[in-house]
DONUGU-294026 format. One record per atom (N, C-alpha, C, CB): x, y, z. Coordinates in steps of 0.05 Angstrom, whole numbers, plus 32768, in hexadecimal, padded with zeros to 4 digits. Glycine has a CB too. Layout:
XYZ...
% end
This chain:
7F9E7FF180847F977FDB80887F777FDA807E7F9E7FD480A57F6D7FC280767F4A7FC1806E7F417FA480727F427FCA804B7F507F92807F7F517F7B808B7F2F7F79809E7F707F7A809D7F217F66809A7F037F6D80B27F137F5880C87ED67F5E80A57F1E7F3F80C07F2A7F3D80D87F3B7F3980E37F267F3780DF7F527F4F80D97F6A7F5080EA7F6D7F6A80E67F837F3E80E47F5F7F8280F67F687F9780F07F807FA780FD7F557FA180F27F8C7FC080FA7FA37FC8810A7FC07FCB80EF7FA87FAB81267FD27FDF80FC7FE57FD480ED80077FDD80FD7FDE7FE180CD80197FD080FC802C7FD9810A803E7FFE810A803D7FC481018033800380F68034802280F6802A8032810D8026802D80E08012802881198006803981288018803B81457FE8802F812B802880288143803F8021815C8052802F814C80497FFE8165806080318139807F80388135807980468116809880188135806E805981168060806B80FF8083807680F48044808A81108090807880FF80AD808780F680C1806D80EC80BE809B811580B7805280ED80C7804580E680CF804680C780C0803080F080F0804080BA80FC8045809F80E3803C808B811A8032809980D68029808980CD801F807580AC8032807380CE7FFD8078809C804080898086804D80798092805E807A806C8051807E80B0806F808780B8808C807C80BF8090805780D68094808E80C9806E805380D5806C803080BF806F802680E4804E802280AD8058802E80948059801D808080708016808580488028807D808680288075809D8028808180AB800C807C80A88042809D80AF800880AD80B97FFB80A980B07FD680C780B2800A80A180927FD580A0807B7FC4808880817FBD80A580607FCE807780857FC5805880897FC48058809F7FB28047808F7FE1806580B87FC2806680D67FB8806B80D07F9A808080EB7FC7808480C97F9280A180C37F7D808C80BE7F6A80BD80A67F82807A80A47F72806680927F568049809C7F538061806D7F5C803F80A97F67802680AD7F5F802180CA7F648012809A7F6D803380DD7F72803480FA7F6D802481097F59804C80FF7F67802E81007F35802781127F21800B81037F1B803D81167F07800780E77F297FE880DE7F1C7FCF80F17F317FE280B37F1F7FE080F87F467FCA80FE7F5B7FBB811B7F507FD981007F7D7FCE812F7F407FC181497F3B7FB781567F4E7FAF81487F2C7FA581637F4C7F9981777F5F7F73816A7F657F9B819D7F4D7F7181587F6E7F57814F7F787F42815D7F867F5B813D7F857F2E815E7F7C7F1681637F917F1181547FA97EFF81617F857F11813F7F9A7F0481277FB97F1B810B7FB37ED381167FB37F2881067FC77F3980EB7FC57F2A80DF7FE27F6280F17FC67F3380C37FDF7F2B80AB7FEB7F4580A07FF47F1C80997FD77F49809F800C7F6A8091801C7F5D807A80287F7E80A8803B7F5B8066801B7F558045802A7F6D803E802F7F46802A80177F68803480497F78802C805F7F8F804480697F86800F80567F7C805680747F8F806F807E7F958069809A7F7F808E807D7F94805780AA7F9D805280C57FBD804680C07F85803C80D67FC5803680A47FE2803280A57FEE8041809A7FEB801D809D7FFE805880B08013806780AE800B808080AA8023805F809C8019809780AF801580B580A2802280B6808E801D80CD80B1801A80A88077802F80A78058802180AF804C803B808E8048800C80BF804C7FFC80CA80347FF680E6803B7FE180B8802D800780F88045801081148041800D811D802A802881188048802081138017802581207FFB800781207FE7803F810C7FEA7FED81177FF97FD481117FEE7FBF81307FF57FC980F07FFE7FCF8139800A7FC4815480167FB6816380077FD68167801F7FC0816B7FE77FBD81857FD57FA481787FD07FD4818D7FB97F9581617FD27F7881657FCD7F6681717FE07F6F81507FC97F53817B7FCE7F40818B7FE27F32817E7FF67F2B81997FD47F2A81647FEC7F16815980097F25813B7FFF7EE7815C800A7F3C813080187F3A811E80177F32810A80307F4B811D800D7F2480F780297F1580E880407F1F80C480467EF280EA80357F2880C4805C7F3380AD80677F238098806F7F4080B4807B7F29807D806F7F1C806680777F30805380797F08805E80667F25804580977F358031809D7F23801980AE7F4D803E80AD7F25800580B07F147FF280C77F297FF480E17F0F7FCC80BD7F3F800080E87F47800A81017F3E802B81067F66800481027F378030811C7F33804A81247F458060812B7F25804881347F53804E81357F70805981497F87806E81327F88803381567F858067811D7F95807B810D7F85809380F77FAA806880FC7F64808580FC7F51809A80F27F4F80BE81057F32808880F57F5380D680F07F4580F381017F2980EC80F47F53811A80F67F1580F481127EFB80FD81107EF7811B81007EF180FD812C7EE8811180F37ED5812C80E17EDD812380CC7EDB815080E47EF1811480BF7F01811D80A37F0B80F480A27F27814080AA7EF780E580AB7EFF80D080AA7EE680BA80AF7F1580D080BD7EEB809B809F7ED9808980A77EDF806F80A77EC6808C809B7ED2806480BD7ED7804E80CA7ECD803680BD7ECD805080E47EDA802380A67ECB800F80907EDD800180877EBC801B80787ED67FF2807A7EE87FDE806A7EE17FDC804B7EE47FC180777EF97FD2803C7EFD7FD880207EE97FC9800B7F1A7FD2801A7EDF7FAC80267ED07F9A80177EAE7FAD80137ED17F7A802A7EAF7FC3801F7E997FC7801C7E927FEB80247E8C7FB0802D7EA37FF680137EAD800D80167E8B802880167EC7800E7FF97E83803B802F7E6F8044802E7E74805D80237E62804280447E73805C80077E7080707FF87E5D806B7FDA7E8D80797FF47E5280827FD67E47807E7FBC7E57807C7FA07E3680937FB97E4B806A7F8A7E5A80667F707E69808D7F667E3C80537F547E7D807F7F5F7E8C80997F507E9480B17F607E7A80A57F3A7E9B80AC7F7C7E9480C67F897EB980D07F8C7E7D80C07FAD7ECC80CA7F807EEB80D57F897EF080CC7F6F7EFF80C77FA77EFE80E57F677F1380EC7F567F2D80D67F527F1E81067F637F3880D87F727F5380BE7F777F4D80B17F897F7180C57F807F4D80997F8C7F5080847FA37F6780797FAA7F41806F7FA07F71807C7FC27F9080707FCE7F8780527FD97FA280867FEC7F9680417FDC7F9880267FEB7FAD80207FED7F8D80117FE37FBE802D7FF97FDE802080017FDF8009801B7FF3803C800C7FEB7FEF800F7FEB7FDE80187FD57FD2801F7FF87FE180237FB67FD080147F9B7FC480227F9A7FB480157F827FD080247F977FB67FF67F887F997FE57F927F7B7FF37F967F987FBE7FB07F7E7FFC7FB67F6380007FA97F5B80207FD87F5F7FFD7F987F76802C7F8C7F5C80497F707F56803A7F847F6E80757F6A7F63802C7F517F57801A7F467F4580107F4E7F5B800D7F337F3C80167F2E7F1D80147F097F1B800E7F397F0D80367EF87F157FF37F0A7F197FDE7F107F257FD77F0A7F167FD07F2C7F227FC47F337F3E7FB97F2B7F497FA87F457F427FB47F157F3D7F957F077F487F797EF47F577F8D7EF77F2E7F5F7EE87F557F9F7EDA7F677FAE7EE47F887FB47ED87F597FC57F017F7F7FC57F087F997FCD7F127FAA7FA97F257F947FEA7F167FA37F9A7F247FAB7F7F7F0B7FB77F757F337F917F6B7EEB7FA57F717ED07FB27F6F7ED07FCD7F7E7EBA7F9F7F7B7ECE7FCD7F957EC67FE17FA77ED77FF87F9B7ECA7FDA7FC77EF57FF97F9F7F01800F7F937EF8801C7F817F13800B7F8C7EF580037F6D7EEC80137F4E7ED880207F4A7EE780047F397EC580117F607EA3801A7F5D7EA0803A7F6F7E897FFB7F707EB780467F7B7EB2805B7F8C7EC3806E7F7C7EBA80567FAB7ED280657F677EE980777F537ED280837F397F07805B7F417ED980A57F397ECA80AD7F1C7ED980A87F0B7EC180C87F177EC280A37EED7ECF80A67EDA7EDF80B27ED47EC780A77ECF7EFF80A57EC87F1680BD7EC77F2E80BE7EDF7F0680DA7EC97F1B80B67EF37F2C80AE7F117F44809D7F0E7F19809D7F277F4C80A67F257F6D80967F297F6B80847F3E7F8A80AD7F327F6C806B7F3F7F7D80587F577F9280527F5D7F7980437F597FA0805B7F747FB780567F7A7FBB804A7F897FC280637F7C7FCC802C7F847FCF80177F957FEC800D7F987FBF80027F8C7FEF80057FB7800A7FFB7FBA80057FE27FCB801E80117FC880157FCC7FC580107FA87FD4802B7FA57FD27FFB7F897FC1802E7F907FE180437F7E7FEA80507F6C7FD080357F69800280647F647FCF80727F5C7FBA80757F387FB9808D7F6D7FBC806F7F277FAA807B7F0C7FAD80737EFA7FC380977F0E7FAF80667EEB7FB980557ED77FC880707EC87FD3803E7EC27FB380817EC07FC7809B7EB37FD580A37EC37FEC80B57EB27FC280A77EDB7FF480A57EE6800680957EE6801F80A47EF47FFD80807ED28024806F7ED08033807F7ECE804C805D7EBB802D80737ED3806080807ECA8079806D7ED6809480A17ED5807A80767ECE80AB80677ED280C4805F7EF980C7807E7EC380E180727F0880BA80677F2480B6804D7F2580B280717F3180A2804C7F15809580337F13807D80227F0A809980377EF6805B801E7EFB80A180087EF280B080007EFA80C4800A7EDE80B5800C7F0E80D680157F1F80E980057F3480E280317F2580E97FFD7F4580C17FF67F5780BE7FE07F5580B280067F6480B67FD57F3880B47FB27F3780A47FC17F3480867F957F5E80A97FD07F2A807C7FCB7F3180627FC37F0880537FEF7F4780547FB87F0F803B7FAE7EF780357FBD7EF380197F8C7EF780357FCF7F09800B7FDF7EF67FF87FEE7F107FF27FCE7EE37FDC80097F0D7FE1801A7F1C7FCC801B7F1F7FBB80287F1C7FC8802B7F307FAB80257F3B7F8C80367F3A7F81801D7F537F8680347F2E7F67804A7F337F52803B7F527F47804C7F157F36804B7F5D7F3280407F777F27802C7F697F0E805B7F8F7F1A80337F517F0280207F467EF380017F427EFF802B7F2F7EEC80077F357F147FF27F317F247FDF7F4E7F2F7FFF7F227F3A7FE97F5E7F3B7FE47F717F3D7FD17F7F7F287FF87F7A7F417FDC7F837F117FD27F927EF47FB87F7D7EF07FEE7F907ED47FB67F667EEA7FA57F4F7EEB7F8D7F577EFC7FB37F347EF67F957F5D7F167F7C7F657F277F6B7F807F227F857F677F427F797F967F187F737FAB7F147F617FAC7EFE7F877FB77F137F6B7F9A7EE17F5E7F997ED37F407F917ECF7F6A7F947ECB7F4A7F727EE47F2A7F6F7EE77F137F7C7EFF7F277F537EEA7F1F7F947F027F0D7FA37F0D7F027FB87EF97F187FAF7F247F0C7FBC7EDC7F047FC87EC67F127FE17ECE7EE57FC97EC17F287FE57ECF7F3480007ED47F4B7FF67EC47F39800B7EF47F5D80167EB77F74800A7EA27F8D801C7EB27F6F80127E7A7FA180037EB17FBB800A7EC47FCB80167EB57FCB7FF27ED17FD1802F7EBB7FE080407EB5800380417EB27FD6804E7EC3800F80337ECE802680327ED48023801B7EF0803280507ED7803680087EE9803C7FF57EFF80587FEF7F0780327FDE7EF780657FF27F1F80867FED7F1A80847FE17F3980A1800F7F1180977FD07F4380A87FCC7F5280B17FE87F6680BC7FC07F4180B77FE17F7E80BC7FF87F8F80CB7FE47FA4809E800B7F9A80E27FF47FB980E97FF07FCC81057FDB7FB780D07FE57FE381147FE77FA881207FD87F98813D7FD37FA1811D7FE17F7F81497FEE7FAC81617FEB7FB6816A7FE27FD4816A80007FB181527FE27FDF81587FCA7FFA814C7FB37FF3814C7FD2801981497FA97FDD813B7F907FD881507F787FE081307F8E7FB881637F787FDF817C7F657FF081707F61800E81A07F7A7FF481757F78801881697F74803D814E7F67804281647F93804E81417F69802B81227F66803281237F44802781087F80801E81307F38801181397F1C8014813E7F0D802781497F1A800C81567F1E803681667F14805081587F0F806281787F24805C81477F248066813C7F25807C81197F11807E813C7F45807F810F7F08806B80FE7EF88062810C7EE0806980F67EFC804581277EDB806681327EBF8065813A7EBD808881507EBB804C813F7ED08099813F7ECA80B2812F7ECD80C3814C7ED080BA81157ED580B580FD7ED880C280F07EB180BF80E87EF480AD80FD7EAB80B180ED7E8E80AA80FE7E7880B980EC7E858085811D7E7780C181347E7080C8812E7E7180E5814B7E8280BC81227E8780F181257E92810D81097E80811481247EB9811280F37E8A810780DC7E83810E80D97E61811680CC7E8C80F780E67E5380FD80ED7E3380FA80F57E2B811581087E2D80E4810D7E3A811E81167E2C8134810C7E33814A812F7E2C813780FC7E44815A80ED7E55816E80D47E4B816C80EE7E75816980CA7E4B815480A67E44815C80957E598159809E7E3C817A80A47E6B8162808F7E8D816080917EA3814B80967EA0817980807EAE8151807B7EC7813D80947ED3814380607EDC814280A77EE6813180AB7EF4812C80AB7F17813280A77EEB812380AF7F2A813C80AA7F46813E80997F4E812480C77F57813F80897F5D812480817F668108808F7F79810280667F6E810480A27F85810780B77F9C80F980CD7F94810380B47FBD810080E17F9080F180FC7F8280FB81067FA4810981167F7080D981137F9F811881277FB68129813B7FC08116813A7FA98144813F7FD8811181597FE2810581647FFE811381537FE680E481867FF681148194800C811E8192802C811181AE8002811F8199803A8122819B805C811281A4805E80F481B48070812281C2804A80FB81D4804980DE81C2803880CD81F5803980E181B7802580D381AB801A80C28193802580B381A7800780CD8183803080C7816F804380B68179805780A4815F805380C8818A806880AC8195807A8094819F806A807881B0808C80A181A98050807E81B580448067819F8032805781CF803280728181802D805D8171802B80528162804580468168801D805F815B80578056814C80748046815F80778033814880938058817C807A8036818C807B801D818E806F8007819E8079801F818D80568004818680397FF48167804A7FE7818080148010815B80517FF0813A80557FEC8137806C7FDE812880578006814D80847FE4815080987FCF8158808F7FB1816480AA7FD9816C80797FB1816C80677F958156806A7F8A816F804A7F96814280587F97812780517F8C811C806D7F80811180457FA5811A80837F8E8112809C7F8C811480A37F6F812180AE7F9E812B809A7F6E813E80A77F50813180977F39816680A07F4E8139807D7F41812B80697F28811080707F27812D80477F2C80FE806F7F3280E080707F3680D880917F2680D7806E7F5C80EB80A37F2680E080BB7F1180E080B97EF980EC80D17F1380EF80A37EE98101809C7ED380EE807B7EC6812680977EE480EB80717ED480EB80567ECD80DC80397EDC810380537ECD80D5802F7ED580C480127EF080DD80047EFC80AC7FEF7EDC80D580037F1380F17FED7F1C80E27FCE7F1280FA7FED7F4A80F47FBF7F0E80ED7FA37F0180F07F8A7F1881037F9D7EE480F37F957F3080F37F877F4980F57F987F66810A7F757F4680EA7F927F7E80E77F9C7F9580D47F8B7FA980DE7FB47F9080D47F9A7FC580BE7F8E7FD580A07F8B7FD280BF7F987FE8809C7FA77FC0807F7FB27FBF80807FB97FA380767FCD7FD3805D7FB87F96804D7FBD7F8080487FD67F8380367FAD7F7E80497FE77F73803780017F6F802B7FFF7F568046801D7F6F8016800E7F518005800E7F3F7FEC80287F3C7FFA7FF67F447FF1802F7F1F7FD980487F227FC8803D7F0B7FE3806C7F1C7FAD80417F0D7F9580377EF87F84804B7EFA7F84801A7EFF7F7980497EE17F6380647EE07F5080507ED17F6D80887ECC7F34805D7EDE7F1680577ED77F1380607EBB7EFE80667EEC7F0880527EA47F0280637E8F7EE9806E7E8F7F0480587E797EEF80877E7D7ED680917E7C7EBD80877E6C7EDB80A77E747EB1808D7E747E9280807E697E8C808B7E467E7480917E82
% end
């Protein structure tokens, strides 16, 4: 997360939650081939779960987050996506996974991500999907917005980058996502209090959800998904 007003992530308290484990696998599936073997990678929002081990084949991976709790001394920087403390064109790959929705203004964050990316470099993004799914979870997490694929593509293109792939993800578990959001609204309307950041799941439900996300992995290896609770995109900075 890289909001300057509400740092922190539920993943710091529960990094083994099924969604974070599934996200790691889905990110690898969609982005792994675009990562290549870069010399320098910037991982923005690094305190948000240990979900980027698949990026470790980079020779040098610099991590950044506003929350220092998830950062490793010696190869991490505490800072904001709204003012990245790096020179122009410093990185071959920039990853920002569930970061941009925390940033306001959005255009400033996107411009910063593009600024530090070298010509020909790849920007890898994930964001939460659908404004209609807004709930207390978004408020507690410090989100400013949710996205459609079209909206994310527009934001990327306005930053001067070319989109090479944009897809939804978490499609197989989407019915559970819709149900969970509806339950949150009913529960909060009755109680007037905020719901837990992460919805508890039983071990059996955990196995089922992870199994369904395996279907997503197989789908996303071949085609883009038409719906899902997250949007993933790969963009490239034009060569001079």
